[in-house]
N, C-alpha and C positions, 0 to 999 in steps of 0.2 A: 268608332271606338270598339265595335264588336269584334274587330280582328284581334283584340287583346283579351277577350273573354266574353262571357255572357252578361248581358245588361238586363237587370230585372227592373221593371217599372211598375210599382204597385199603385200608382195614382191613376187619374183619369186619362192622362196623355200616354198613349202607347202602352196601355196596361197589358201585361203579359204574365202576371202572377197574382197571388192573393193580396188583397188590400191590407194596409196597415190599420191597426186599431186606432181609436180616436184620441189617445193621449200621447204626450210627448215621450213618456216611458215606453209606449208601444213602438214608436218610431225608432227610438234608440236601440231597443231590443232587436228589432227587425234588421237595421243596418249593421248591427254588431256582427252579423254573420257574413259580412263582406270585408274585403281588404280595402276597397275604395268606396267612396260615396260621391256621387255627382251633386254638387250643391250650387244651384243656380238661383241667384237673386231675381226678384221681379223687376228690378231697376238697377241702374248703376250710376251712382254719383258719389262724390267724395263725402265720407262720413256715414254712408248708408250701409249697414250690415245687420242682417237679421240673425235669428238663432240657428240657421241652417249649418253654418261652419262649426258652431259650438256643439251642436248635436252630433255631428260627424266625429269630432274629436272626442267627445264623451263616449261615443260607441267604440272608440279605438280604431277607427277607420282613417284612411288618408283622404281628406277632402280634395276633390277635383272641383275647384271653386271658380265661378264666374260672378262678377259683381265689381265692387271696388277692388282695384288690384292690390291694395295693401289693407286688407280688413283688419281693423283693431291692431294697427302696427305696434302700439305700445303694450299690447296684452298678449298677442299670439306670436310665437316664434315663427319667423318667415319660412323655415325649413320644415314646417309641419303640414303644409298644404301646397297644392299646386295651383297657380293661377292659370286659368284657361282663357287665353286671349282669342276669342272667337272671331276677331276681326283680322287675325294674322294666322292663316292656315298652317304655314310652315312652322311658326313658333308653337302653335297648339299641338301639332303632330310631334314635334321634338320634345315638348314637355311631357306629353302622355307616354311616349316611348321611353324617356328617361325614368319617370317614376315607375313604370312597369318593370324596368330592369334593375332599379335601385330602391325598391320599396323599403328595405330595412333602414335606409338613411332617414326616411320620414317617420318611421315608427320608434326609433331610439331617441333618447334625450328628453329634455323638458318640453312640455307643450307651451307653457307660459313664460313670458320674459321675467327677468329678475325683479322688475318693478311693477309687475302686473297688478298686484294688490293695491298699490298706491294709486294707480290710475283708476281702478274700479272704485276705490273709496271716493275718489274725487268725483266720479260720475254720480254716485249716490248722494254726496254732500250737495252737489248742485241741484239734484232732483228734490231733495228734502227742503232746501232753501226756496226753490221755486214753488213747491206746494205750500209751504208756510206763507209765502208772500201772497198767494192767491186766496188763502183762507182769511 
């Protein structure tokens, strides 16, 4: 990916810049200085999606995402991130090349689907019911 620009790695892996502060706000502020953010999940299986893609979107960057190939498909508009299929080098290369040449496509328009709030409310309703049942 370095052929498309400088890759900054503030974490322990391949660190080449200052570290990010300890809070989520620190991370969002740090990544907001970039056009892209590489968002790799620790695992990939259906339904698994962490905060990483949401932090990238909140920072106003284009997430280059590896994990579940349709993260939060009822919440995030599909054209707001790039799925990086690391098992298909040709697809990965063409996806990265495309987003680098067409970044405005990813930056314009709504981040969330029209029904996102309904789906998020449903998650919270299920969580509240589950907590109440355990108490």
